[in-house]
C-alpha positions, 0 to 999 in steps of 0.5 A: 857220564855226569855225576852231581851231588847238590849236598856237596859242601862248597870249597873255600873261594881262595882255593881257586887260582890261575897259576903260572907253569915253569915254561911261562904259560898259564893254567887254572887250579880249582877244587874238584866238583861232582860235575867234573865226572866227564872231565875226569873220565876223558882225562884218565883215558888220555893218561898212559898205562905206565902213569896209571900203574904208578898211581894205582900200583896195578893195571887200571885201564879205566875208572868205574862209576864208583871210582869216579864218584869217589874221586869227584865227591869230596868234603873239602875237609877230610878229603881234598882234591884239586884239578888243573884245567887248560883249554877246558880240559883237565890235565892233572889232579892231586888230592889228599885224604886225612888218615889220622888227625894231623896226617894226610895221604897225598897223590897226583896224576898228570897227563903225560904230554904235560910232564916237565911243566911243573904241574905236580909242584903247583898242585903240591903247593896248593894242597899243602896250603889247604892242608895247613888251613885244615890242621894237617901237619904232615903228608905221607905218600906211597910211591913205587921206586921207579916213579922218580918223577913223584919222588923228585916232586917231594924232595925238590919242594924243599921239605925234609922227606923221610921214608922206608921201603917195604914190599916193593913200595917206598913210604915217604913222609914230610912235615908241610910246615913251610921251611925257609928252604921250601919258601926259597924253592917256591920263590925260585920257581915263581921267578923262573916262571914269570921271567919265562912268560915275559921272555916270550913277549920280548923274544917273539920271532913270529907276530900276528897283528890282528886288526891290521888295516890298509887305511892310514892313521889307524891303529892297525896300520900304525902297528904294522908300520912300526914293526916293519920300520923298526927293522923287526928281525922276525916275521910279521903277519897281518890279520884282516878278514876284509883285505888281501894285503896290508902294507905289502904283507898278505892278509889272513882272515884269522890267526889260525890260517897263518902258515907256521907258528905264531909266537905273539899276537898284537890285538887292535880290534873293538873290545867286543871282538877281543874274546873271539881273537883269544880263542883264535890265538889259543887254537893256533898255539900263540904264547902271548897277547898284547891288547892295544884295544880300549873299552875295558875297565877304564870305562866302568863296571861293564868294561871291568866285567869285559876285562875280567872275562878276557883275562880269565879266558886268556889264562884258561888257554895258557896265554899271558896278556899285556894290556888292555888299553896299552901302548905296547912293548919294545925290545931294542936288542938288534937281534930282535929290534921289536917295536910292538907298540903305537910309538913311531919313535924307537928309543936308542939302545941303552941299559935301562928297562922301563915299565909304565902303565898309561899308554899316553904317558908312555909316548911322552916317556919314549920321546923324553928318553930319545931327546936325552940320549938315555937309551933303553933295553926294553920298554913295556906299557901295561895299560890297565895291567889286567895280567902282566904287571911290574912284578913280572917285569922285575922278575925278567929284568933281574936276570936280563944281562942287557938291563942294568937299571930298572925304571918304573912309573907306577900308577898303582900296585896290585900286590905291594907285598910281592912287589916289596919281596921281589924288589928287595932281591932285585935291588941287590943286583941292579938299581930300581928308580920309581915314580909313584903317581897318586903318592899323596892322595893314594888314588888310582886311575880308572881301569886299575883294580886294587884293594883299599889301602889302610896304611898311611902314605908313609908306610908305602914310602917306607916299603920303597926304602926298605926294598932299596928302591930309589923313589923320586917325585917326577919323571924328570928326576927319574931320568936325572938319576937314571942317566947317572946310574947307567953311565957312572960308577956308584959312589963310595960315600957322601963326600963331594968335590965341586970343580968349575969355572963359575963361582956363583954356580959353585956356591949353588952346588955347595948349598944344594949338596948341604941341603941333601945330606952331601958333604963338600970336602973340596971346592975348586973355583977355576975362574972364567978363563980356565982352560981345558988343561986347568980342568984336567988338573983339577979333576984329576986331583979331585978324583985322586983325593981319598976324601972325595967320593964323587965329583961335580963339574961345572962348565959355563963357557966364555963367549964364542967358545964351543967347549969341545976341549973341556968336553974331551977332558970330561969324557976322558976323566969320566971314562977312566975314573972309578968315582962318579962324575956329573956335570953342568955342561953348557946347560945341556940335559942328558948325555951330550954328544961331546960327553959320550964314550963309545959303547961296544954293546951298541948303546948310544952312550957307553959306560963312563959317559958323563951326564949333564944337567941344565941346573947344578941343583938337579945334578946334586939331587940326582947324585944324592939319590944314588948315594942313598942307594949305594949306602943301602947296598953296602948295608948288610941284610942281617938276620930275621928273628930267631925261631927259638924265641917263638912258640908258633904252635901254641900261638896258632892253637890260641888264635884258632880257638878264639876264632872257633868260639867267636867266628866274627872275630873280637878284641882279645881279653887280657889273659888271651893277649898276655898268653899270645904275646908270651908265645913270642917272648913278650912279657905283658905286665898285669893291670888290675882293673878297679872300680872303687877306691876300696878295690884300688886299695886292695889291689895296691896291697896285693901288689905289695906297694909301689904301684900306680893308678891310671885311667885307661879309657880311650877318651882319656888316654889321648887327652894331653890336657888331662893327667890320668896317672898317679904314680909312686903309691906306697900305702892305703892313704896315698891310694885314697888321695890319688883316687880322689885326685884323679876322679876330680880330673877325669870325672866319673870313676866308673867311666875312667877305666881305672887300673892299678899296676906295679911301678915300672922302671923309668924310661921313654914311652914308646909304642909298637903297632902292627896291623893287617892291611888289605893291600900290604898284608902286615905293616909294623910301626914304631914311635914315641908314645903319645898324642904328639907323635900322632899329631906330627905323624912321627912314626917309622913303618916297615913291611915284615919280615924284618931283619935286625938292620931294619928294626935298628933303622926304625928306632933311628929314623923317627924325628924324636929318636934323640930321646932314646939316645941320651937327649939333654943328658938323660940315660941312653935307653936299652935300644937293643931290647926295643928293637927285639920287641919290634922284631918279635911283634913283626914276626907275630903279625907276619905269622898270623893274618887273622891277628888283625891288629896288635898294639903295644901302646905303652912300652917303657924303654929304660936304661936296662930293658923295656917293659910292656905296660899296655897292649891290645889286640884283635882277631878276625877271620881271614877273608882273603889270604895274602896273595903270596901265602906259600902258594904261587898264584896270579893276581886276581881282580879284587872287584870280581864280585861285580855281577855279570 
């Protein structure tokens, strides 16, 4: 059966998405189309009679042609339907029909063999978001009392479900406005699904190497060899249609021919053959792919098209993919001992999980880890990061008990808004240390598809700090910090004791501590002849000192002395101390054998092992990074802005009305801007535009005197060499004098944008700005108003939603913050009101992606209150929804507009 309707309207492009189900497998969600008629009929034939009865309340063994046409031909406005596709088959359908303005009836049908995979929940999320976009506020549903699955789908979504019972049918209804509970449920499901998908890679028990080779020095041979020599505890299968055996293993012509289940496939065949391998693996029921092969997006547009087809194909058959062009994955858990990578070097067992992208860099990282004795729990090199990304690994490591420290080497961030959200949560449980390449240029390597970033570099750095991420500049610094976090407790504060047998290095330690914000409260110089007992007494005294939070030990041995006795002292103190101990011991790097504490978990170095640094400055710098993290961790998260202050519905109506009248978007007029800000509790003072001196005099008279005259034209407001404001005007003659004086300075009054405004209480001029960044979504900034702030870049940035603490930190971290706190005897301004404005602007911008910018360019922060004098805003249609806008979806290549 085929049904087509060429006149059927097109659905919005962003309604199509790849999604992750609760078991970690993928599926494809899209709006239904008229040509889905055959798929619908085949799907319906596979559905049980019981499920059909629950859906239609009566026996309905087959769909009539009229039913098929009605279900597949929708207008995507009053009648909306989504289907879930897997392996080119429809496995579920969900729909809503608007029954009256703001209300729609919703229903689902899921193929029985796919029950329990969270498919109905995914459909509800996507239908609810589509409904919100179309002005639907409430869903209603009629459900048979025995249909517990459907009832649970609604109640478990976090919505407040109400209902009644009549004639044997339950009538349910619920508002689809995303409540805090509903968002929490969505994020929890997202976390479980993404964590489960990564667990399938690390805990595979049966692996097929596709492209396994008998020839030495080939990628296929190396992969088989590394799995076997790494003592993989599962089963390895070789796939090579041209061989009978590889490295003593029987070789199969295809994955499908392998007897028994296959969990994971490692692919090392030419790029042009990878898609055939995906189909072979899908037919076998493989859960995941690691694509080592190159020849994809890193080679240009043709490679990017090939990569996009690869990811789409894998996801359409339920498979997640690491790569392509990657090094592979490693799990050092002795119960798995998985080295599914090109690295012959298996890192020792440790407490850190490592994610990177570059395969070449991954090899260098593993060697550095091995030489330092740091140890890893798991390792992933994601290559082009076409599917699995750092966000997925964060989800997995959050719950992984064997990972205590997360290490990230990021060459690009595909979804920084989601990254920030996940990292904020993970950092509360375990530290994240990150190196971000291209930090200054904001460039990305070939093969990494990300949207253009509009926010400045400082905004990215602020996002990392806001999420509690320890951001360092180099890999060396990353390992310096990681070995401290992995083996020593967190410090309680910034106070440091320095104990050593070298006066010169002790002074270097003191200087280094002062330069990074640490305070040396105790400095003990033991002298070159100090014994192990001297060190033990000094270290014990420093550890016991209540005014010391961390200890730096320096040991440079005299000639012909091994230092073993001092090492034993350091190891014993480090194991027993509840304060961190770092050392410069014999100039060694890492965790020297002499300073290691045995670990019952099998790691090379246990808790209490003392990290050593070749230079004391490196030790102090690593300690300072950890101190900042400990301070962030102890800081209460605080509350976000109260909903009572916000009239979201009125703001929504206003924004939508403007877009209806101006589909291309435009700058907001003053009355619109004032009304919009008022919905969020922000009072914008009225300026009266004037073009002549007579209009200025009349405006001053209407305001009742005590006004100002200012030029607001863009080319004048940012000229520090031109005075564009005349203050304290209290009569007609003063206004005429001011108008004439300003006209001499700024030129033609017609081009000056003169306005008359009431005189505000004196205060410090500040600005609060929010923009919609293509990569980050909303970004909020704060600074002192004026050209010097722009020249020096003295602004604080945050990613909404903001907490009270984050707004407070914004007012304090700019270099000009003393101006707000009584600088040189001036009044301390009402900072609480400034922070309230920051939170309200952040809330407004976070709620409305179509509000492309909102700029309170002049706010006078006075002793009592803050007055908003100048503001501007712009509304534009939303082309791409924020990727985490109340629905779960896997990230897509932003360059998928490249024609095939």
